[in-house]
ZADO-1210 file (C-alpha; in nm, 4 decimals, padded with zeros to 6 digits):
<atoms>
<atom x="06.2253" y="04.0433" z="00.2898" code="MET" pos="1"/>
<atom x="05.9559" y="04.2903" z="00.1811" code="ALA" pos="2"/>
<atom x="05.7958" y="04.5009" z="00.4494" code="SER" pos="3"/>
<atom x="05.4403" y="04.4298" z="00.5613" code="LEU" pos="4"/>
<atom x="05.3249" y="04.7435" z="00.3762" code="SER" pos="5"/>
<atom x="05.4824" y="04.6165" z="00.0534" code="ASP" pos="6"/>
<atom x="05.3291" y="04.2704" z="00.1053" code="GLN" pos="7"/>
<atom x="04.9829" y="04.4261" z="00.1305" code="ILE" pos="8"/>
<atom x="05.0315" y="04.6140" z="-00.1979" code="SER" pos="9"/>
<atom x="05.1751" y="04.3087" z="-00.3745" code="GLN" pos="10"/>
<atom x="04.8920" y="04.0843" z="-00.2543" code="LEU" pos="11"/>
<atom x="04.6276" y="04.3116" z="-00.4080" code="LEU" pos="12"/>
<atom x="04.8228" y="04.3165" z="-00.7355" code="SER" pos="13"/>
<atom x="04.8568" y="03.9373" z="-00.7447" code="HIS" pos="14"/>
<atom x="04.4856" y="03.8925" z="-00.6689" code="PHE" pos="15"/>
<atom x="04.3769" y="04.1303" z="-00.9442" code="MET" pos="16"/>
<atom x="04.6086" y="03.9560" z="-01.1908" code="GLY" pos="17"/>
<atom x="04.4588" y="03.6125" z="-01.1150" code="GLU" pos="18"/>
<atom x="04.1077" y="03.7553" z="-01.1187" code="LEU" pos="19"/>
<atom x="04.1512" y="03.8680" z="-01.4802" code="LYS" pos="20"/>
<atom x="04.2249" y="03.5072" z="-01.5850" code="GLU" pos="21"/>
<atom x="03.8999" y="03.3689" z="-01.4380" code="ILE" pos="22"/>
<atom x="03.5880" y="03.3172" z="-01.6531" code="SER" pos="23"/>
<atom x="03.3706" y="03.0823" z="-01.4454" code="HIS" pos="24"/>
<atom x="03.1965" y="03.1098" z="-01.1084" code="SER" pos="25"/>
<atom x="03.3499" y="02.7828" z="-00.9794" code="LYS" pos="26"/>
<atom x="03.7018" y="02.9125" z="-01.0439" code="ASP" pos="27"/>
<atom x="03.6123" y="03.2368" z="-00.8672" code="LEU" pos="28"/>
<atom x="03.4972" y="03.0433" z="-00.5605" code="GLU" pos="29"/>
<atom x="03.8323" y="02.8655" z="-00.5512" code="GLN" pos="30"/>
<atom x="04.0195" y="03.1968" z="-00.5806" code="LEU" pos="31"/>
<atom x="03.8143" y="03.3404" z="-00.2952" code="LYS" pos="32"/>
<atom x="03.9043" y="03.0473" z="-00.0709" code="VAL" pos="33"/>
<atom x="04.2697" y="03.0719" z="-00.1754" code="LYS" pos="34"/>
<atom x="04.3060" y="03.4350" z="-00.0628" code="TYR" pos="35"/>
<atom x="04.0426" y="03.4712" z="00.2082" code="LEU" pos="36"/>
<atom x="04.0389" y="03.1253" z="00.3624" code="GLY" pos="37"/>
<atom x="04.1747" y="03.0409" z="00.7070" code="LYS" pos="38"/>
<atom x="04.5087" y="02.9377" z="00.5560" code="LYS" pos="39"/>
<atom x="04.5178" y="03.2182" z="00.2969" code="GLY" pos="40"/>
<atom x="04.7595" y="03.5144" z="00.2691" code="PRO" pos="41"/>
<atom x="04.5159" y="03.7619" z="00.4304" code="ILE" pos="42"/>
<atom x="04.5199" y="03.5571" z="00.7483" code="GLN" pos="43"/>
<atom x="04.8988" y="03.5345" z="00.7240" code="ALA" pos="44"/>
<atom x="04.9268" y="03.9137" z="00.7063" code="LEU" pos="45"/>
<atom x="04.7182" y="03.9465" z="01.0221" code="MET" pos="46"/>
<atom x="04.9643" y="03.7201" z="01.1999" code="LEU" pos="47"/>
<atom x="05.2540" y="03.9400" z="01.0850" code="GLU" pos="48"/>
<atom x="05.1129" y="04.2360" z="01.2778" code="LEU" pos="49"/>
<atom x="05.2597" y="04.1024" z="01.6006" code="LYS" pos="50"/>
<atom x="05.6068" y="04.1746" z="01.4653" code="HIS" pos="51"/>
<atom x="05.5250" y="04.5430" z="01.4011" code="CYS" pos="52"/>
<atom x="05.5762" y="04.8260" z="01.6463" code="THR" pos="53"/>
<atom x="05.2780" y="04.9444" z="01.8495" code="PRO" pos="54"/>
<atom x="05.2736" y="05.2654" z="01.6473" code="GLU" pos="55"/>
<atom x="05.2545" y="05.0788" z="01.3103" code="GLU" pos="56"/>
<atom x="04.9917" y="04.8236" z="01.4059" code="ARG" pos="57"/>
<atom x="04.6773" y="05.0450" z="01.3859" code="PRO" pos="58"/>
<atom x="04.7630" y="05.1762" z="01.0383" code="GLN" pos="59"/>
<atom x="04.8772" y="04.8431" z="00.8943" code="LEU" pos="60"/>
<atom x="04.5827" y="04.6602" z="01.0533" code="GLY" pos="61"/>
<atom x="04.3436" y="04.9028" z="00.8863" code="LYS" pos="62"/>
<atom x="04.5155" y="04.8466" z="00.5488" code="ARG" pos="63"/>
<atom x="04.4812" y="04.4706" z="00.5873" code="ILE" pos="64"/>
<atom x="04.1111" y="04.5037" z="00.6698" code="ASN" pos="65"/>
<atom x="04.0606" y="04.7386" z="00.3760" code="ASP" pos="66"/>
<atom x="04.2392" y="04.4874" z="00.1521" code="LEU" pos="67"/>
<atom x="04.0127" y="04.2108" z="00.2770" code="LYS" pos="68"/>
<atom x="03.7024" y="04.4195" z="00.2074" code="GLU" pos="69"/>
<atom x="03.8325" y="04.5040" z="-00.1415" code="GLU" pos="70"/>
<atom x="03.8942" y="04.1387" z="-00.2263" code="LEU" pos="71"/>
<atom x="03.5448" y="04.0461" z="-00.1020" code="LEU" pos="72"/>
<atom x="03.3892" y="04.3252" z="-00.3049" code="SER" pos="73"/>
<atom x="03.5740" y="04.2199" z="-00.6222" code="GLN" pos="74"/>
<atom x="03.4667" y="03.8571" z="-00.5689" code="CYS" pos="75"/>
<atom x="03.1008" y="03.9509" z="-00.5192" code="ASP" pos="76"/>
<atom x="03.0930" y="04.1777" z="-00.8257" code="GLN" pos="77"/>
<atom x="03.2538" y="03.9229" z="-01.0548" code="HIS" pos="78"/>
<atom x="03.0462" y="03.6363" z="-00.9108" code="LEU" pos="79"/>
<atom x="02.7231" y="03.8199" z="-00.9906" code="ALA" pos="80"/>
<atom x="02.8414" y="03.8830" z="-01.3461" code="ARG" pos="81"/>
<atom x="02.9525" y="03.5219" z="-01.3967" code="PHE" pos="82"/>
<atom x="02.6237" y="03.3849" z="-01.2556" code="LYS" pos="83"/>
<atom x="02.4223" y="03.6071" z="-01.4881" code="SER" pos="84"/>
<atom x="02.6249" y="03.5009" z="-01.7923" code="ALA" pos="85"/>
<atom x="02.6050" y="03.1315" z="-01.7000" code="GLU" pos="86"/>
<atom x="02.2287" y="03.1571" z="-01.6508" code="LEU" pos="87"/>
<atom x="02.1898" y="03.3139" z="-01.9957" code="ASP" pos="88"/>
<atom x="02.3896" y="03.0284" z="-02.1476" code="GLU" pos="89"/>
<atom x="02.1845" y="02.7658" z="-01.9691" code="ARG" pos="90"/>
<atom x="01.8589" y="02.9261" z="-02.0758" code="LEU" pos="91"/>
<atom x="01.9733" y="02.9151" z="-02.4364" code="LYS" pos="92"/>
<atom x="02.0339" y="02.5399" z="-02.4044" code="GLU" pos="93"/>
<atom x="01.7347" y="02.4567" z="-02.1814" code="GLU" pos="94"/>
<atom x="01.4659" y="02.6619" z="-02.3494" code="TRP" pos="95"/>
<atom x="01.1048" y="02.5727" z="-02.2819" code="LEU" pos="96"/>
<atom x="00.8301" y="02.5683" z="-02.5412" code="ASP" pos="97"/>
<atom x="00.5358" y="02.7088" z="-02.3469" code="VAL" pos="98"/>
<atom x="00.2969" y="02.6117" z="-02.6277" code="THR" pos="99"/>
<atom x="00.3454" y="02.2394" z="-02.5569" code="LEU" pos="100"/>
<atom x="00.0660" y="02.0680" z="-02.3588" code="PRO" pos="101"/>
<atom x="00.1417" y="01.9973" z="-01.9935" code="GLY" pos="102"/>
<atom x="00.2383" y="01.6535" z="-01.8729" code="ARG" pos="103"/>
<atom x="-00.0626" y="01.4544" z="-01.7655" code="GLN" pos="104"/>
<atom x="-00.0451" y="01.3415" z="-01.4045" code="ARG" pos="105"/>
<atom x="-00.1598" y="00.9891" z="-01.3326" code="SER" pos="106"/>
<atom x="-00.4297" y="00.9655" z="-01.0681" code="ARG" pos="107"/>
<atom x="-00.4174" y="00.6894" z="-00.8126" code="GLY" pos="108"/>
<atom x="-00.7119" y="00.4552" z="-00.7805" code="ARG" pos="109"/>
<atom x="-00.8176" y="00.1691" z="-00.5598" code="LEU" pos="110"/>
<atom x="-00.7191" y="-00.1839" z="-00.6591" code="HIS" pos="111"/>
<atom x="-01.0119" y="-00.3741" z="-00.8166" code="PRO" pos="112"/>
<atom x="-01.0137" y="-00.6198" z="-00.5259" code="LEU" pos="113"/>
<atom x="-01.0307" y="-00.3325" z="-00.2783" code="THR" pos="114"/>
<atom x="-01.3175" y="-00.1804" z="-00.4747" code="GLN" pos="115"/>
<atom x="-01.5124" y="-00.5078" z="-00.4603" code="THR" pos="116"/>
<atom x="-01.4316" y="-00.5606" z="-00.0928" code="LEU" pos="117"/>
<atom x="-01.5372" y="-00.2069" z="00.0032" code="ASN" pos="118"/>
<atom x="-01.8614" y="-00.2516" z="-00.1860" code="ARG" pos="119"/>
<atom x="-01.9368" y="-00.5763" z="-00.0016" code="ILE" pos="120"/>
<atom x="-01.8527" y="-00.4269" z="00.3385" code="ILE" pos="121"/>
<atom x="-02.0766" y="-00.1253" z="00.2772" code="ASP" pos="122"/>
<atom x="-02.3679" y="-00.3533" z="00.1903" code="ILE" pos="123"/>
<atom x="-02.3166" y="-00.5780" z="00.4941" code="LEU" pos="124"/>
<atom x="-02.2899" y="-00.2843" z="00.7339" code="ILE" pos="125"/>
<atom x="-02.6158" y="-00.1539" z="00.5897" code="GLY" pos="126"/>
<atom x="-02.7711" y="-00.4952" z="00.6621" code="MET" pos="127"/>
<atom x="-02.6699" y="-00.4821" z="01.0286" code="GLY" pos="128"/>
<atom x="-02.3424" y="-00.6757" z="01.0252" code="PHE" pos="129"/>
<atom x="-02.0465" y="-00.5506" z="01.2257" code="SER" pos="130"/>
<atom x="-01.6960" y="-00.5900" z="01.0848" code="ILE" pos="131"/>
<atom x="-01.4409" y="-00.8009" z="01.2716" code="GLN" pos="132"/>
<atom x="-01.0842" y="-00.8743" z="01.1650" code="LEU" pos="133"/>
<atom x="-00.8766" y="-01.1762" z="01.2578" code="GLY" pos="134"/>
<atom x="-00.5088" y="-01.2712" z="01.2515" code="PRO" pos="135"/>
<atom x="-00.3439" y="-01.3970" z="00.9331" code="ASP" pos="136"/>
<atom x="-00.1297" y="-01.6252" z="01.1518" code="ILE" pos="137"/>
<atom x="-00.3364" y="-01.8376" z="01.3857" code="ASP" pos="138"/>
<atom x="-00.3306" y="-02.1654" z="01.5704" code="SER" pos="139"/>
<atom x="-00.4427" y="-02.4979" z="01.4304" code="ASP" pos="140"/>
<atom x="-00.7362" y="-02.4892" z="01.6724" code="TYR" pos="141"/>
<atom x="-00.8846" y="-02.1613" z="01.5494" code="TYR" pos="142"/>
<atom x="-00.8352" y="-02.2515" z="01.1843" code="ASN" pos="143"/>
<atom x="-00.9451" y="-02.6164" z="01.2050" code="PHE" pos="144"/>
<atom x="-01.0163" y="-02.7626" z="01.5485" code="GLY" pos="145"/>
<atom x="-01.2733" y="-02.5063" z="01.6564" code="GLY" pos="146"/>
<atom x="-01.4508" y="-02.5458" z="01.3224" code="LEU" pos="147"/>
<atom x="-01.5210" y="-02.9188" z="01.3613" code="ASN" pos="148"/>
<atom x="-01.2096" y="-03.0385" z="01.1771" code="PHE" pos="149"/>
<atom x="-01.0787" y="-03.3421" z="01.3648" code="ALA" pos="150"/>
<atom x="-00.7006" y="-03.3939" z="01.3552" code="SER" pos="151"/>
<atom x="-00.7474" y="-03.6809" z="01.1068" code="ASP" pos="152"/>
<atom x="-01.0511" y="-03.5334" z="00.9336" code="HIS" pos="153"/>
<atom x="-01.0316" y="-03.5890" z="00.5556" code="PRO" pos="154"/>
<atom x="-01.1646" y="-03.2378" z="00.5000" code="ALA" pos="155"/>
<atom x="-00.8207" y="-03.1071" z="00.5986" code="ARG" pos="156"/>
<atom x="-00.6966" y="-03.2475" z="00.2687" code="ASP" pos="157"/>
<atom x="-00.9289" y="-03.0033" z="00.0898" code="MET" pos="158"/>
<atom x="-00.7054" y="-02.7160" z="00.2007" code="GLN" pos="159"/>
<atom x="-00.3280" y="-02.7379" z="00.1546" code="ASP" pos="160"/>
<atom x="-00.1967" y="-02.5395" z="00.4469" code="THR" pos="161"/>
<atom x="00.1194" y="-02.3367" z="00.5118" code="PHE" pos="162"/>
<atom x="00.2325" y="-02.4539" z="00.8566" code="TYR" pos="163"/>
<atom x="00.4795" y="-02.2301" z="01.0422" code="LEU" pos="164"/>
<atom x="00.5152" y="-02.4791" z="01.3295" code="SER" pos="165"/>
<atom x="00.3225" y="-02.7758" z="01.4666" code="GLN" pos="166"/>
<atom x="00.0578" y="-02.5426" z="01.6085" code="THR" pos="167"/>
<atom x="00.0825" y="-02.2199" z="01.4032" code="LEU" pos="168"/>
<atom x="-00.0215" y="-02.1728" z="01.0414" code="LEU" pos="169"/>
<atom x="-00.1291" y="-01.9166" z="00.7835" code="LEU" pos="170"/>
<atom x="-00.5059" y="-01.9236" z="00.7921" code="ARG" pos="171"/>
<atom x="-00.6764" y="-02.0974" z="00.5017" code="THR" pos="172"/>
<atom x="-01.0043" y="-01.9069" z="00.5443" code="HIS" pos="173"/>
<atom x="-01.1454" y="-01.6161" z="00.7428" code="THR" pos="174"/>
<atom x="-01.3640" y="-01.8618" z="00.9345" code="SER" pos="175"/>
<atom x="-01.1082" y="-01.8424" z="01.2167" code="ASN" pos="176"/>
<atom x="-01.2745" y="-01.5112" z="01.3071" code="VAL" pos="177"/>
<atom x="-01.5933" y="-01.7053" z="01.3795" code="GLN" pos="178"/>
<atom x="-01.4203" y="-01.9150" z="01.6469" code="VAL" pos="179"/>
<atom x="-01.2679" y="-01.6078" z="01.8114" code="HIS" pos="180"/>
<atom x="-01.6052" y="-01.4312" z="01.8038" code="ALA" pos="181"/>
<atom x="-01.7889" y="-01.7213" z="01.9690" code="LEU" pos="182"/>
<atom x="-01.5413" y="-01.7050" z="02.2577" code="GLU" pos="183"/>
<atom x="-01.5691" y="-01.3254" z="02.2896" code="THR" pos="184"/>
<atom x="-01.9322" y="-01.2317" z="02.2305" code="PHE" pos="185"/>
<atom x="-02.2706" y="-01.3611" z="02.3422" code="THR" pos="186"/>
<atom x="-02.5656" y="-01.3980" z="02.1021" code="PRO" pos="187"/>
<atom x="-02.7100" y="-01.2305" z="01.9136" code="PRO" pos="188"/>
<atom x="-02.3956" y="-01.2177" z="01.6990" code="ILE" pos="189"/>
<atom x="-02.4007" y="-01.0751" z="01.3473" code="ARG" pos="190"/>
<atom x="-02.0501" y="-01.0397" z="01.2063" code="ILE" pos="191"/>
<atom x="-01.8735" y="-01.0082" z="00.8685" code="ALA" pos="192"/>
<atom x="-01.5019" y="-01.0886" z="00.8572" code="ALA" pos="193"/>
<atom x="-01.2975" y="-00.9796" z="00.5535" code="PRO" pos="194"/>
<atom x="-00.9309" y="-01.0692" z="00.5153" code="GLY" pos="195"/>
<atom x="-00.6526" y="-01.2509" z="00.3367" code="ARG" pos="196"/>
<atom x="-00.6170" y="-01.6278" z="00.3229" code="CYS" pos="197"/>
<atom x="-00.3305" y="-01.8573" z="00.2226" code="PHE" pos="198"/>
<atom x="-00.3218" y="-02.2033" z="00.0692" code="ARG" pos="199"/>
<atom x="-00.0322" y="-02.4045" z="-00.0624" code="ASN" pos="200"/>
<atom x="-00.1604" y="-02.4456" z="-00.4163" code="GLU" pos="201"/>
<atom x="-00.0061" y="-02.4287" z="-00.7611" code="ASP" pos="202"/>
<atom x="-00.0394" y="-02.0804" z="-00.9056" code="ILE" pos="203"/>
<atom x="-00.2494" y="-02.0867" z="-01.2207" code="SER" pos="204"/>
<atom x="-00.5110" y="-01.8818" z="-01.4018" code="ALA" pos="205"/>
<atom x="-00.7752" y="-02.0022" z="-01.1530" code="ARG" pos="206"/>
<atom x="-00.5868" y="-02.0324" z="-00.8216" code="SER" pos="207"/>
<atom x="-00.3211" y="-01.8554" z="-00.6175" code="HIS" pos="208"/>
<atom x="-00.1333" y="-01.9094" z="-00.2922" code="VAL" pos="209"/>
<atom x="-00.3086" y="-01.6132" z="-00.1304" code="PHE" pos="210"/>
<atom x="-00.6513" y="-01.4644" z="-00.1868" code="PHE" pos="211"/>
<atom x="-00.9240" y="-01.2672" z="-00.0075" code="HIS" pos="212"/>
<atom x="-01.2473" y="-01.3814" z="00.1538" code="GLN" pos="213"/>
<atom x="-01.5438" y="-01.2362" z="00.3373" code="VAL" pos="214"/>
<atom x="-01.6979" y="-01.4568" z="00.6063" code="GLU" pos="215"/>
<atom x="-02.0431" y="-01.3730" z="00.7398" code="GLY" pos="216"/>
<atom x="-02.2363" y="-01.5377" z="01.0213" code="PHE" pos="217"/>
<atom x="-02.5409" y="-01.4742" z="01.2378" code="TYR" pos="218"/>
<atom x="-02.6274" y="-01.6514" z="01.5644" code="ILE" pos="219"/>
<atom x="-02.9441" y="-01.5996" z="01.7692" code="ASP" pos="220"/>
<atom x="-03.2575" y="-01.7758" z="01.8854" code="HIS" pos="221"/>
<atom x="-03.4534" y="-01.9554" z="01.6117" code="ASN" pos="222"/>
<atom x="-03.2251" y="-01.8718" z="01.3177" code="VAL" pos="223"/>
<atom x="-03.3364" y="-02.0898" z="01.0263" code="THR" pos="224"/>
<atom x="-03.2602" y="-02.1721" z="00.6667" code="PHE" pos="225"/>
<atom x="-03.5258" y="-01.9202" z="00.5694" code="ALA" pos="226"/>
<atom x="-03.3178" y="-01.6454" z="00.7344" code="ASN" pos="227"/>
<atom x="-03.0118" y="-01.7582" z="00.5386" code="LEU" pos="228"/>
<atom x="-03.2023" y="-01.7613" z="00.2086" code="PHE" pos="229"/>
<atom x="-03.3553" y="-01.4183" z="00.2591" code="SER" pos="230"/>
<atom x="-03.0175" y="-01.2727" z="00.3645" code="THR" pos="231"/>
<atom x="-02.8461" y="-01.4175" z="00.0587" code="MET" pos="232"/>
<atom x="-03.1163" y="-01.2901" z="-00.1762" code="ASP" pos="233"/>
<atom x="-03.1022" y="-00.9407" z="-00.0276" code="GLU" pos="234"/>
<atom x="-02.7217" y="-00.9273" z="-00.0212" code="PHE" pos="235"/>
<atom x="-02.6716" y="-01.0544" z="-00.3759" code="LEU" pos="236"/>
<atom x="-02.9388" y="-00.8207" z="-00.5142" code="SER" pos="237"/>
<atom x="-02.7622" y="-00.5222" z="-00.3567" code="LYS" pos="238"/>
<atom x="-02.4200" y="-00.6453" z="-00.4655" code="LEU" pos="239"/>
<atom x="-02.5093" y="-00.7128" z="-00.8284" code="LEU" pos="240"/>
<atom x="-02.7294" y="-00.4068" z="-00.8608" code="GLY" pos="241"/>
<atom x="-03.0472" y="-00.5906" z="-00.9602" code="GLU" pos="242"/>
<atom x="-03.2926" y="-00.8499" z="-00.8373" code="LYS" pos="243"/>
<atom x="-03.1121" y="-01.1740" z="-00.9111" code="VAL" pos="244"/>
<atom x="-03.2362" y="-01.5278" z="-00.9223" code="GLU" pos="245"/>
<atom x="-03.0517" y="-01.7614" z="-00.6842" code="THR" pos="246"/>
<atom x="-03.0041" y="-02.1358" z="-00.6781" code="ARG" pos="247"/>
<atom x="-02.8959" y="-02.3411" z="-00.3772" code="TYR" pos="248"/>
<atom x="-02.7138" y="-02.6724" z="-00.4169" code="ARG" pos="249"/>
<atom x="-02.6253" y="-02.9180" z="-00.1379" code="PRO" pos="250"/>
<atom x="-02.2546" y="-02.9233" z="-00.0520" code="SER" pos="251"/>
<atom x="-02.0234" y="-03.0290" z="00.2278" code="TYR" pos="252"/>
<atom x="-01.8260" y="-02.8119" z="00.4702" code="PHE" pos="253"/>
<atom x="-01.7199" y="-02.9477" z="00.8137" code="PRO" pos="254"/>
<atom x="-01.8332" y="-02.6368" z="01.0017" code="PHE" pos="255"/>
<atom x="-02.1926" y="-02.6251" z="00.8696" code="VAL" pos="256"/>
<atom x="-02.4723" y="-02.8797" z="00.8655" code="GLU" pos="257"/>
<atom x="-02.6436" y="-02.8837" z="00.6292" code="PRO" pos="258"/>
<atom x="-02.4134" y="-02.7099" z="00.3821" code="GLY" pos="259"/>
<atom x="-02.4847" y="-02.5634" z="00.0442" code="LEU" pos="260"/>
<atom x="-02.3398" y="-02.3611" z="-00.2409" code="GLU" pos="261"/>
<atom x="-02.5143" y="-02.0578" z="-00.3849" code="VAL" pos="262"/>
<atom x="-02.5383" y="-01.9841" z="-00.7566" code="ASP" pos="263"/>
<atom x="-02.6884" y="-01.6792" z="-00.9231" code="VAL" pos="264"/>
<atom x="-02.8453" y="-01.6533" z="-01.2650" code="ARG" pos="265"/>
<atom x="-02.5712" y="-01.5300" z="-01.4980" code="CYS" pos="266"/>
<atom x="-02.5635" y="-01.1498" z="-01.4879" code="ILE" pos="267"/>
<atom x="-02.4268" y="-01.1383" z="-01.8429" code="SER" pos="268"/>
<atom x="-02.6557" y="-01.3653" z="-02.0457" code="CYS" pos="269"/>
<atom x="-02.9525" y="-01.3762" z="-01.8017" code="LYS" pos="270"/>
<atom x="-02.9387" y="-01.7557" z="-01.8045" code="GLY" pos="271"/>
<atom x="-02.9273" y="-01.8256" z="-02.1774" code="THR" pos="272"/>
<atom x="-02.5631" y="-01.9377" z="-02.1613" code="GLY" pos="273"/>
<atom x="-02.2429" y="-01.7505" z="-02.2377" code="CYS" pos="274"/>
<atom x="-01.8658" y="-01.7709" z="-02.1992" code="ARG" pos="275"/>
<atom x="-01.8761" y="-01.6099" z="-01.8541" code="LEU" pos="276"/>
<atom x="-02.0988" y="-01.8817" z="-01.7057" code="CYS" pos="277"/>
<atom x="-01.9478" y="-02.1559" z="-01.9245" code="LYS" pos="278"/>
<atom x="-02.2881" y="-02.1839" z="-02.0984" code="HIS" pos="279"/>
<atom x="-02.4503" y="-02.3177" z="-01.7793" code="ALA" pos="280"/>
<atom x="-02.6609" y="-02.0085" z="-01.7202" code="GLY" pos="281"/>
<atom x="-02.5500" y="-01.9979" z="-01.3530" code="TRP" pos="282"/>
<atom x="-02.2509" y="-01.8544" z="-01.1651" code="LEU" pos="283"/>
<atom x="-02.1182" y="-02.0114" z="-00.8435" code="GLU" pos="284"/>
<atom x="-02.0870" y="-01.7262" z="-00.5947" code="ILE" pos="285"/>
<atom x="-02.0356" y="-01.8597" z="-00.2399" code="LEU" pos="286"/>
<atom x="-02.0619" y="-02.1447" z="00.0093" code="GLY" pos="287"/>
<atom x="-02.2968" y="-02.1382" z="00.3090" code="ALA" pos="288"/>
<atom x="-02.4935" y="-02.3409" z="00.5602" code="GLY" pos="289"/>
<atom x="-02.6276" y="-02.3667" z="00.9136" code="MET" pos="290"/>
<atom x="-02.3494" y="-02.3515" z="01.1722" code="ILE" pos="291"/>
<atom x="-02.2660" y="-02.7019" z="01.2968" code="HIS" pos="292"/>
<atom x="-02.3751" y="-02.7690" z="01.6585" code="PRO" pos="293"/>
<atom x="-02.0207" y="-02.8842" z="01.7411" code="ASN" pos="294"/>
<atom x="-01.8866" y="-02.5407" z="01.6429" code="VAL" pos="295"/>
<atom x="-02.1368" y="-02.3716" z="01.8752" code="LEU" pos="296"/>
<atom x="-02.0454" y="-02.6068" z="02.1591" code="LYS" pos="297"/>
<atom x="-01.6729" y="-02.5301" z="02.1221" code="LYS" pos="298"/>
<atom x="-01.7639" y="-02.1616" z="02.1545" code="GLY" pos="299"/>
<atom x="-01.9608" y="-02.2347" z="02.4755" code="ASN" pos="300"/>
<atom x="-02.2929" y="-02.1603" z="02.3050" code="ILE" pos="301"/>
<atom x="-02.5755" y="-02.4066" z="02.3668" code="ASP" pos="302"/>
<atom x="-02.7021" y="-02.5378" z="02.0283" code="PRO" pos="303"/>
<atom x="-03.0299" y="-02.6341" z="02.1984" code="GLU" pos="304"/>
<atom x="-03.1101" y="-02.2661" z="02.2486" code="HIS" pos="305"/>
<atom x="-02.9197" y="-02.0975" z="01.9666" code="TYR" pos="306"/>
<atom x="-02.8683" y="-02.1593" z="01.5988" code="SER" pos="307"/>
<atom x="-02.7027" y="-01.9685" z="01.3206" code="GLY" pos="308"/>
<atom x="-02.5917" y="-01.9568" z="00.9630" code="TYR" pos="309"/>
<atom x="-02.2552" y="-01.8835" z="00.8050" code="ALA" pos="310"/>
<atom x="-02.1365" y="-01.8132" z="00.4551" code="TRP" pos="311"/>
<atom x="-01.8141" y="-01.7161" z="00.2803" code="GLY" pos="312"/>
<atom x="-01.7160" y="-01.5846" z="-00.0601" code="MET" pos="313"/>
<atom x="-01.3895" y="-01.5326" z="-00.2432" code="GLY" pos="314"/>
<atom x="-01.3264" y="-01.1720" z="-00.3498" code="ILE" pos="315"/>
<atom x="-01.1034" y="-01.2686" z="-00.6418" code="GLU" pos="316"/>
<atom x="-01.3611" y="-01.5131" z="-00.7783" code="ARG" pos="317"/>
<atom x="-01.6391" y="-01.2570" z="-00.7478" code="LEU" pos="318"/>
<atom x="-01.4337" y="-00.9795" z="-00.9110" code="THR" pos="319"/>
<atom x="-01.3413" y="-01.2127" z="-01.1959" code="MET" pos="320"/>
<atom x="-01.7083" y="-01.2915" z="-01.2518" code="LEU" pos="321"/>
<atom x="-01.8184" y="-00.9286" z="-01.2321" code="LEU" pos="322"/>
<atom x="-01.5568" y="-00.8079" z="-01.4812" code="HIS" pos="323"/>
<atom x="-01.5100" y="-01.1209" z="-01.6944" code="ASP" pos="324"/>
<atom x="-01.1436" y="-01.1552" z="-01.5932" code="ILE" pos="325"/>
<atom x="-00.9872" y="-01.4814" z="-01.7044" code="ARG" pos="326"/>
<atom x="-00.6638" y="-01.4933" z="-01.5026" code="ASP" pos="327"/>
<atom x="-00.6414" y="-01.4493" z="-01.1237" code="ILE" pos="328"/>
<atom x="-00.2695" y="-01.3698" z="-01.1511" code="ARG" pos="329"/>
<atom x="-00.3528" y="-01.0300" z="-01.3007" code="LEU" pos="330"/>
<atom x="-00.4565" y="-00.9078" z="-00.9557" code="PHE" pos="331"/>
<atom x="-00.1018" y="-00.9430" z="-00.8166" code="THR" pos="332"/>
<atom x="00.1196" y="-00.8595" z="-01.1155" code="GLU" pos="333"/>
<atom x="00.0844" y="-00.4785" z="-01.0729" code="ASN" pos="334"/>
<atom x="00.0449" y="-00.4265" z="-01.4469" code="ASP" pos="335"/>
<atom x="-00.0828" y="-00.0697" z="-01.4862" code="LEU" pos="336"/>
<atom x="-00.2390" y="-00.1539" z="-01.8217" code="ARG" pos="337"/>
<atom x="-00.4711" y="-00.3888" z="-01.6329" code="PHE" pos="338"/>
<atom x="-00.5236" y="-00.1821" z="-01.3172" code="LEU" pos="339"/>
<atom x="-00.6002" y="00.1438" z="-01.5020" code="GLU" pos="340"/>
<atom x="-00.9185" y="-00.0135" z="-01.6414" code="GLN" pos="341"/>
<atom x="-01.0801" y="00.0054" z="-01.2951" code="PHE" pos="342"/>
<atom x="-01.1326" y="00.3773" z="-01.2364" code="SER" pos="343"/>
</atoms>
């Protein structure tokens, strides 16, 4: 068996011979681990020192350490050369034409429904309304019972409801906020309630299973129809950016009495008739009315001393009218070709 001194000399020779055969940095890393790793020959030589005499150990130990330093130095020198050569090769293959225009970054933008909703909220806050939010999941009482819907009331058939249990449901309108507010606040109450609503309807170009509404209501002493009319005129003028002509038609809603629907003179054709208004000259914009006395009573507010009005509008319907959009499904399909039009 060769002496430890001979093994040290042979190990350097073997390493240099294998090093000459290497041409890639990955192979060099493997060679480094092979010789200098915990289970490599350098470590084995250190273990052999215990079999040497005390006089030999200092000299042979120094030679082993010098060998280790030499191997590390050779690895570092060759690794730097290999890395430089490999980088040159990669740059030849991955060259960059600096004269090409840069890639255009897409800018995010608010969804068209969010834009319309924010615009409405800003107007209502400026008119003195506070914003209140309500739960998407609510009880049958807050969605129907507290709004003058009897359990067998035929008006319930007007709204196909997603029931989660016998008492819980996905709200069909944001009017549930009105019932919560009557229990929480004392008049005067002036609140706008935006949010999502859900109805079990067939999805088509004109309807969807979920949509957005804004509910507004005002309760105080001596609130009259005149207050409702003036509020609607002011709000719609601010919303549509011009003084608009309004038309009020009688309608039925269980939670208001009397009830009405509000139309505006077509903002596209100015009333002469066009595709947007279906040649009627008017656009249906919202439903409204004076809050039913039974609703006030359920909220522990005396209808003999207080009165109020309420109104609600669909955000999808309004956005479709404002932008002449023909299919409500476009709002939920996430088609960038559609959404990018609303900067």
